[in-house]
C-alpha positions as CSV (number, residue, x, y, z in Angstrom):
1,M,189.0,60.0,-108.9
2,N,188.6,57.1,-111.2
3,K,185.2,57.3,-113.0
4,K,183.1,54.1,-113.0
5,K,181.8,53.1,-116.5
6,V,178.0,52.8,-116.8
7,A,176.7,51.2,-119.9
8,V,173.1,52.4,-120.9
9,L,171.3,49.7,-122.9
10,F,168.4,50.9,-125.0
11,G,166.2,50.1,-128.0
12,G,165.7,46.3,-128.2
13,Q,163.6,44.0,-130.2
14,S,160.2,44.5,-128.5
15,S,157.4,46.5,-129.8
16,E,158.4,49.3,-127.3
17,H,161.7,49.9,-129.0
18,I,161.0,53.6,-129.7
19,V,159.9,54.2,-126.2
20,S,163.0,52.7,-124.8
21,C,165.1,55.1,-126.9
22,M,163.1,58.1,-125.7
23,S,163.6,56.9,-122.0
24,A,167.4,56.1,-122.5
25,A,168.1,59.6,-123.8
26,N,166.6,61.0,-120.7
27,V,168.2,58.5,-118.3
28,A,171.7,59.2,-119.8
29,E,171.3,63.0,-119.7
30,Q,170.8,62.7,-115.8
31,I,173.7,60.5,-115.1
32,D,176.5,62.5,-113.0
33,T,179.4,62.6,-115.5
34,L,181.7,63.8,-112.7
35,R,181.3,60.3,-111.3
36,Y,180.5,58.1,-114.3
37,E,181.6,57.5,-117.8
38,I,178.7,56.8,-119.9
39,I,178.7,54.2,-122.8
40,L,175.5,54.1,-124.9
41,I,174.6,50.8,-126.3
42,G,171.7,50.6,-128.7
43,I,170.0,47.3,-129.8
44,T,168.3,47.5,-133.0
45,E,164.9,46.0,-133.7
46,D,166.4,42.9,-135.5
47,G,168.9,42.5,-132.5
48,H,172.1,44.2,-133.6
49,W,174.2,45.8,-130.9
50,L,175.8,49.0,-131.6
51,Q,177.7,51.8,-129.7
52,A,176.1,55.3,-130.0
53,D,178.3,58.2,-129.9
54,S,176.1,60.8,-128.1
55,I,172.6,61.3,-126.5
56,E,171.8,63.4,-129.5
57,D,172.5,60.4,-131.7
58,I,169.7,58.5,-129.8
59,R,167.3,61.4,-130.2
60,N,167.8,61.8,-134.0
61,E,168.1,58.1,-134.4
62,T,171.5,58.3,-136.2
63,W,172.9,55.7,-133.9
64,R,171.6,53.0,-136.3
65,N,174.2,54.1,-138.6
66,S,177.1,53.3,-136.1
67,N,179.9,51.1,-137.5
68,M,181.0,50.0,-133.9
69,E,179.6,46.8,-132.6
70,A,179.2,46.6,-128.9
71,I,178.4,43.3,-127.3
72,I,178.4,42.5,-123.5
73,S,180.4,39.5,-123.0
74,P,178.8,36.7,-120.9
75,D,182.4,35.7,-119.6
76,A,182.3,36.4,-115.8
77,T,186.1,36.8,-115.8
78,R,186.1,39.7,-118.3
79,R,183.2,41.8,-117.2
80,C,183.4,43.7,-120.4
81,L,182.0,45.0,-123.7
82,I,183.5,43.6,-126.9
83,L,183.9,46.5,-129.3
84,T,184.3,45.7,-133.0
85,V,185.0,48.0,-136.0
86,D,186.1,47.0,-139.4
87,G,186.7,43.5,-138.2
88,V,189.1,44.5,-135.3
89,S,187.9,44.0,-131.7
90,R,188.9,45.2,-128.4
91,E,187.6,44.8,-124.9
92,E,186.4,47.5,-122.6
93,K,185.6,47.0,-118.9
94,I,182.3,48.1,-117.7
95,D,181.2,48.6,-113.9
96,V,177.5,48.7,-114.1
97,V,174.6,48.4,-116.7
98,F,171.5,50.6,-116.8
99,P,169.1,48.4,-119.0
100,V,166.5,51.1,-120.1
101,L,164.8,48.3,-122.1
102,H,161.0,48.0,-122.1
103,G,159.1,44.9,-122.9
104,L,160.3,41.5,-124.3
105,Y,164.0,40.6,-124.6
106,G,165.0,43.4,-122.1
107,E,162.4,43.8,-119.3
108,D,161.5,40.2,-119.0
109,G,164.7,38.6,-117.4
110,T,166.5,37.8,-120.5
111,V,169.1,40.7,-120.4
112,Q,169.1,40.4,-116.6
113,G,170.1,36.8,-117.1
114,L,173.0,37.7,-119.4
115,L,174.2,40.2,-116.9
116,E,174.0,37.7,-114.0
117,L,176.2,35.5,-116.1
118,A,178.6,38.2,-116.8
119,K,178.5,39.1,-112.9
120,I,178.1,42.8,-114.0
121,P,176.0,44.9,-111.5
122,Y,172.8,46.2,-113.2
123,V,170.0,48.6,-112.3
124,G,166.4,47.2,-111.6
125,C,164.9,44.0,-110.8
126,G,166.5,40.5,-111.1
127,V,165.7,37.7,-113.4
128,L,162.7,36.2,-111.6
129,S,160.9,39.5,-110.7
130,S,161.6,40.8,-114.1
131,A,160.2,37.7,-115.9
132,V,157.1,37.4,-113.4
133,A,156.2,41.0,-113.7
134,M,156.4,41.1,-117.4
135,D,154.0,38.1,-117.7
136,K,150.6,39.7,-116.7
137,L,148.9,36.2,-116.2
138,Y,151.7,35.1,-113.5
139,T,151.6,38.4,-111.9
140,K,147.8,37.8,-111.5
141,I,148.4,34.4,-110.0
142,I,150.8,36.0,-107.3
143,V,148.4,38.8,-106.6
144,D,145.5,36.4,-106.3
145,A,147.6,34.6,-103.6
146,L,148.0,37.9,-101.7
147,G,144.3,38.3,-101.6
148,I,144.5,41.7,-103.4
149,R,141.5,42.8,-105.4
150,Q,142.2,42.8,-109.1
151,A,140.3,42.7,-112.3
152,A,138.7,39.3,-113.0
153,Y,140.2,37.5,-115.9
154,V,140.1,34.7,-118.5
155,P,143.4,33.3,-119.9
156,V,143.3,32.4,-123.4
157,M,146.3,30.6,-125.4
158,T,146.7,31.3,-129.0
159,W,146.7,27.7,-129.9
160,Q,143.1,27.7,-128.5
161,L,142.2,30.5,-130.8
162,K,143.6,28.6,-133.8
163,K,141.9,25.4,-132.8
164,D,138.5,26.8,-132.0
165,M,138.0,30.5,-131.9
166,A,134.2,30.1,-131.3
167,A,134.9,27.9,-128.1
168,A,137.3,30.5,-126.7
169,V,134.8,33.3,-127.3
170,S,132.0,31.2,-125.7
171,R,134.1,30.6,-122.6
172,I,134.8,34.4,-122.2
173,E,131.2,35.3,-122.8
174,E,130.1,32.7,-120.1
175,R,132.3,34.6,-117.6
176,F,131.8,38.3,-118.5
177,S,129.2,40.6,-120.1
178,Y,130.6,43.2,-122.5
179,P,132.6,45.4,-122.6
180,V,135.8,43.5,-121.8
181,F,139.5,44.3,-122.3
182,I,141.9,42.2,-124.3
183,K,145.6,42.2,-123.4
184,P,148.6,40.3,-124.5
185,S,150.2,38.8,-121.3
186,N,153.7,39.9,-122.2
187,A,153.5,43.2,-123.8
188,G,153.9,46.7,-122.4
189,S,153.1,50.4,-123.2
190,S,149.5,49.1,-124.0
191,R,150.8,47.4,-127.2
192,G,148.0,45.0,-128.5
193,I,145.4,46.0,-126.0
194,S,141.9,46.7,-127.1
195,K,138.4,47.1,-125.7
196,A,135.5,44.8,-127.1
197,E,131.8,46.0,-126.9
198,N,130.5,42.8,-128.8
199,R,131.5,39.5,-130.2
200,T,132.9,40.8,-133.4
201,Q,135.3,43.2,-131.6
202,L,136.3,40.5,-129.2
203,E,137.3,38.2,-132.1
204,A,139.3,41.0,-133.6
205,G,140.9,41.9,-130.4
206,L,141.9,38.3,-129.6
207,T,143.4,38.2,-133.2
208,E,145.4,41.3,-132.6
209,A,146.7,40.3,-129.1
210,A,147.9,37.0,-130.6
211,N,150.2,39.0,-132.9
212,H,152.0,40.2,-129.7
213,D,152.1,37.1,-127.4
214,R,151.1,33.4,-127.1
215,K,149.2,34.1,-123.9
216,I,146.3,36.5,-123.8
217,L,144.2,37.9,-120.8
218,V,140.6,38.9,-121.3
219,E,139.5,41.1,-118.2
220,E,136.4,42.7,-116.9
221,A,136.1,46.3,-117.6
222,I,136.7,48.4,-114.4
223,V,135.3,51.9,-114.2
224,G,137.4,54.2,-112.1
225,H,140.4,56.4,-111.8
226,E,143.7,55.1,-113.5
227,I,146.3,55.5,-110.7
228,E,150.0,54.9,-110.8
229,C,152.5,54.6,-107.9
230,A,156.3,54.6,-108.1
231,V,158.4,52.3,-105.8
232,L,162.0,52.5,-105.1
233,G,164.5,50.4,-102.9
234,G,165.2,46.8,-101.9
235,G,167.9,44.9,-100.2
236,T,169.2,46.7,-97.2
237,R,167.4,49.8,-98.2
238,P,163.8,50.1,-97.2
239,V,161.2,49.9,-100.0
240,R,159.3,53.1,-100.2
241,S,156.6,54.5,-102.4
242,S,155.8,57.7,-103.9
243,G,152.6,59.6,-103.8
244,V,150.2,58.6,-106.5
245,G,149.4,60.0,-110.0
246,E,146.4,59.8,-112.2
247,I,146.2,59.2,-115.9
248,L,143.6,61.3,-117.8
249,A,143.6,59.6,-121.2
250,A,142.6,61.5,-124.4
251,A,141.3,58.3,-125.9
252,E,138.5,56.0,-124.6
253,F,141.3,54.1,-122.8
254,Y,145.1,54.6,-122.4
255,D,146.4,52.7,-125.4
256,F,149.9,53.2,-127.0
257,E,148.7,56.1,-129.2
258,A,147.0,57.9,-126.3
259,K,150.1,57.3,-124.1
260,Y,152.8,58.7,-126.3
261,Y,151.4,60.5,-129.2
262,N,148.1,62.3,-128.2
263,E,149.0,65.6,-126.5
264,E,145.7,65.6,-124.8
265,S,146.5,62.8,-122.6
266,R,147.4,64.2,-119.1
267,T,148.8,63.1,-115.9
268,V,147.9,64.6,-112.4
269,I,150.1,64.4,-109.5
270,D,148.4,63.7,-106.1
271,P,144.8,63.7,-107.4
272,E,141.9,63.7,-105.0
273,L,140.7,60.3,-104.3
274,P,138.0,58.9,-102.2
275,G,138.8,58.1,-98.4
276,D,142.2,56.6,-97.9
277,A,142.6,55.3,-101.4
278,A,145.9,57.0,-102.0
279,E,147.4,55.4,-99.0
280,Q,146.0,52.1,-99.8
281,V,147.7,52.2,-103.3
282,R,150.9,53.0,-101.8
283,K,150.9,50.2,-99.3
284,T,149.5,47.9,-101.8
285,A,152.3,48.9,-104.4
286,E,154.9,48.0,-101.9
287,Q,153.3,44.8,-100.9
288,I,153.1,43.6,-104.6
289,F,156.7,44.8,-105.3
290,N,158.0,42.8,-102.4
291,A,155.8,39.7,-103.4
292,V,157.4,39.6,-106.8
293,D,160.9,39.9,-105.3
294,G,161.3,43.4,-106.7
295,Y,164.5,45.3,-106.5
296,G,165.4,48.8,-107.4
297,L,162.4,50.2,-108.9
298,A,158.9,49.5,-110.3
299,R,155.7,51.4,-111.3
300,V,152.5,49.7,-110.0
301,D,149.2,50.6,-111.6
302,F,145.8,50.5,-110.2
303,F,142.1,51.6,-110.6
304,V,140.3,53.4,-107.9
305,T,136.5,53.4,-108.1
306,K,134.3,56.2,-107.1
307,E,133.5,54.3,-103.8
308,G,137.2,54.3,-103.0
309,E,137.9,50.6,-103.9
310,V,141.5,49.9,-105.0
311,I,141.9,47.4,-107.8
312,F,145.3,46.3,-108.9
313,N,146.1,46.5,-112.7
314,E,149.7,45.7,-113.4
315,I,153.4,46.2,-112.3
316,N,156.2,47.5,-114.6
317,T,159.7,46.8,-113.6
318,M,161.5,49.2,-115.9
319,P,158.9,52.0,-116.3
320,G,159.3,54.7,-118.8
321,F,161.6,57.7,-118.4
322,T,160.2,59.8,-121.3
323,A,159.4,63.4,-120.9
324,I,155.8,62.4,-120.0
325,S,156.5,59.3,-117.8
326,M,154.9,59.1,-114.5
327,Y,157.7,57.3,-112.6
328,P,160.2,60.1,-112.5
329,M,157.5,62.7,-112.3
330,L,156.2,61.1,-109.1
331,W,159.6,61.1,-107.4
332,E,160.3,64.7,-108.4
333,A,156.9,65.6,-106.8
334,A,158.2,63.9,-103.7
335,G,161.4,65.9,-103.6
336,L,163.7,63.5,-105.4
337,S,165.0,65.2,-108.6
338,K,165.7,63.1,-111.7
339,G,169.5,63.2,-111.2
340,L,169.3,62.1,-107.7
341,L,166.8,59.3,-108.6
342,I,169.1,58.0,-111.3
343,D,172.1,58.2,-108.9
344,Q,170.1,56.2,-106.3
345,L,169.2,53.5,-108.8
346,I,172.9,53.1,-109.8
347,T,173.9,52.8,-106.3
348,L,171.3,50.2,-105.6
349,A,172.7,48.2,-108.6
350,F,176.1,48.0,-106.8
351,E,174.6,47.2,-103.5
352,R,172.5,44.2,-104.8
353,E,173.2,41.0,-102.7
């Protein structure tokens, strides 16, 4: 049997570079090598594309020393990688790409656009859904149109901060009482997110968020369970959702450090929630996934209050696959092993219409 060649993209130029590397090693480890030949392509933080020799090279970061450049050609008649070493280039055909890229320049529709140009099948959401879901502001506009409850928000542009920080702060304080949360519109893995209890912290949080994006959201604080739900499917295959999981953050809120580096942060699969909140989460996750034209996979995050109210937080179209990531854990709890999950995602890539 001729094996199909799957290129696993990882790294990238976003602030989630290291998380992408961690995820990609776990994804590649689960790909069926009896059916697929795996080609590992790392993108450095300054945008250099390199071939990695092994999964271990990803884990120990030695892939950055590779002398083999590996660039996906946008030429739709070739559908290939251009591999270059010591100034000598050759082409290698690829059948499918698994872009295990989180954040900007990977999860936001940019790489998806390149793969559409190249006419190479790829895992996950398309250009539109990737771009919309990456941008929290525009996701909120869509969710507003669905009539789904979500955290109230005030959008702030970085140019407004530079022009008149005091006016921007006053506009926020007119809408909300403290505390509030500040989020870059286009950052993931909780990068650049902060909580403000007063004006001084708000100004500091806005300044920090502006380092990550030109659009910022300031949201009301929601008290409740932090809940995540995994979605899988699309096209001719029905969209289905997993059970739900709860984040128990070691820090005051689930920021980047608490998420990936604080061992006291925990996840609970199928937690006890009030009333029918768990089923509401599942149905709402599927509804939002379909509304953004999702395909393949996504993780949808919510808050659930003690009264059982379900409040949408955000959607991630390439959720983490690290050892502590909720997306594969939720499907494993539902009876779908990591290997079968990866196989289904690659199959969906070939079935995209």
